[in-house]
N, C-alpha and C positions, 0 to 999 in steps of 0.2 A: 761450777762446783758439782752440779748434778751429773754432768757429762763425765767428769773424772771419777765420780763414785760408781757410775755404771760401768765404766771401763775397768775399774778395780774389781768389781764384783764379777764381771765377765771373765777377766783373766784368772781370778781366784777359782772360779768354777772349772775352768780348763785345767788349772793346776791340780785341783782335787781329783779330776777324772784321770789325769796322767798318773797321779800318785796311787790311785786305786789299781790301775793297770800294772804299775811297777810293783805294788805290794802283792798282787796275785802272782806275778812272775817270781818274786822273791820267795813266797810261800811254796810254790811248786818246786823251785830249785832247792830250797831248804829241806823239804820233806823227801825229795828224791835223794839228796845227799845223805840224810839220816838212814833211809832205807838201804842205800848202797853200803854205808858203814856197817849196818846190822848184817847185811848179806855177807860182807867180807869177814865180819867177826864170827859168823856162824861157821864158815869154813875153817877158821883157825881153831875154834872150839872142837869141831869134828876131828881135825888133824891131831889135836892134843889127846883126845879120847882114843883115837886109833893108835897113836904112838904108845900110850900107856897100856893099851890092850895087848899090842904085840910085844912090848917089853915084858909084860907079866907072863905071856906065853913062853918067851925065851927063857925066863928064869925058872919056869915050871919044868922045862925039859932038862935043865941041868940037874 
């Protein structure tokens, strides 16, 4: 019985270590994905501002 308990605890410890490694990788990928989305969103916001600016210039010349 004691031997089975030790094996369970040993396996459980390795499982938790693997889970921590996977969790760190998940956080890295999650935050890099969020940063990438914000980076792309920034370009679309800048494009909208530029389009509005040039369209307002075009209407002023008329």
